[in-house]
C-alpha positions in Angstrom: -0.8 -55.9 -11.7 2.1 -58.3 -12.1 2.5 -61.6 -13.8 5.6 -63.8 -13.0 6.2 -66.7 -15.4 8.5 -69.5 -14.4 9.4 -73.1 -15.2 11.1 -72.9 -18.6 14.3 -74.8 -19.4 16.0 -77.2 -21.7 14.4 -80.5 -22.5 14.8 -83.3 -25.0 12.2 -83.9 -27.7 9.4 -86.1 -26.2 10.0 -84.7 -22.7 7.7 -82.6 -20.5 7.8 -79.3 -18.7 5.4 -77.4 -16.5 5.2 -73.6 -16.6 3.6 -71.5 -13.9 2.3 -67.9 -13.9 1.7 -66.2 -10.6 -0.6 -63.2 -10.9 -1.1 -60.3 -8.4 -2.9 -57.1 -8.3 -6.3 -58.0 -9.8 -9.3 -60.1 -8.7 -7.7 -63.2 -10.2 -10.8 -65.4 -10.5 -12.7 -62.8 -12.6 -10.2 -62.8 -15.5 -9.1 -65.3 -18.1 -5.4 -66.0 -18.5 -3.6 -67.1 -21.6 -0.3 -68.4 -22.6 1.4 -67.2 -25.8 4.8 -68.0 -27.3 7.3 -66.4 -29.6 10.0 -68.1 -31.5 13.0 -66.2 -32.8 12.0 -64.2 -35.9 8.3 -65.1 -35.6 5.2 -63.4 -34.4 3.8 -64.1 -31.0 1.2 -66.9 -31.2 -1.6 -68.1 -29.0 -1.1 -71.3 -27.1 -3.9 -71.7 -24.6 -6.4 -69.8 -22.5 -8.5 -70.5 -19.5 -11.6 -68.7 -18.1 -11.6 -67.1 -14.7 -13.4 -69.9 -13.1 -11.3 -72.5 -14.8 -14.3 -74.4 -16.4 -13.6 -73.3 -19.9 -10.3 -73.7 -21.9 -9.1 -73.2 -25.5 -5.9 -74.7 -26.9 -4.2 -74.0 -30.2 -4.4 -76.8 -32.7 -0.6 -77.1 -32.7 -0.6 -78.1 -29.0 -4.0 -79.8 -28.6 -3.6 -83.2 -27.0 0.0 -82.3 -25.8 -0.4 -79.2 -23.6 -3.0 -78.5 -20.9 -3.7 -75.2 -19.2 -5.1 -75.1 -15.7 -5.4 -72.7 -12.8 -5.6 -72.6 -9.0 -7.5 -69.6 -8.0 -6.6 -70.1 -4.3 -2.9 -69.6 -5.3 -3.5 -66.9 -8.0 -1.6 -69.1 -10.4 -2.1 -70.5 -13.9 -0.2 -73.5 -15.2 0.8 -74.9 -18.6 1.6 -78.6 -18.6 3.6 -79.4 -21.8 4.0 -83.1 -22.8 5.5 -84.7 -25.9 7.5 -81.6 -26.6 8.9 -81.1 -30.1 11.8 -78.9 -31.3 9.2 -76.6 -32.9 7.8 -75.8 -29.4 11.1 -73.9 -28.7 10.1 -70.3 -27.9 9.8 -67.8 -25.1 6.5 -68.4 -23.4 4.5 -65.5 -22.0 1.4 -65.5 -19.8 -1.1 -62.7 -20.2 -4.1 -61.4 -18.3 -7.4 -60.7 -20.1 -8.5 -57.1 -20.3 -12.2 -58.2 -20.2 -14.1 -59.0 -17.0 -15.6 -62.4 -16.8 -15.1 -63.2 -20.4 -16.6 -66.3 -21.9 -13.9 -68.3 -23.8 -14.3 -68.0 -27.5 -11.8 -67.7 -30.4 -11.5 -64.0 -29.6 -9.2 -64.9 -26.7 -6.6 -65.9 -29.3 -5.8 -62.3 -30.1 -2.8 -60.6 -28.5 -4.7 -57.3 -28.1 -7.3 -58.9 -25.8 -4.7 -58.8 -23.0 -3.5 -55.8 -21.1 -0.9 -57.3 -18.8 2.0 -59.6 -19.7 4.6 -61.6 -17.8 8.3 -61.3 -18.6 8.5 -64.6 -20.5 10.2 -67.9 -19.8 12.4 -69.7 -22.4 11.6 -73.2 -23.4 14.2 -75.0 -25.5 13.5 -78.4 -26.9 16.5 -80.3 -28.4 16.1 -82.9 -31.1 
């Protein structure tokens, strides 16, 4: 199983970026995928998750209304559209594949231990 995250970069506050995560090696549509982020000196934190079918999502309060997770099962890819970016959004963003088959999205998906495969991370830097 491999996850390849891309799309990070440098953007000014108020700007937008779109991240992608290409997944291979597992029946993609049967597993939820999440985005996490980790800022320097801080713990990895949950950003958003989406169910295998794409009909259920969960976003962290800190990004609700600004970020949107989506997926295209035909392309085995999950996206994170990030709008109205703030300097505090600066972090390395990781995508992660759920360890549970056909999980229903609940608050449990916010835990890092619910995922058994991780992408390499992509850096997002938001300047003020």
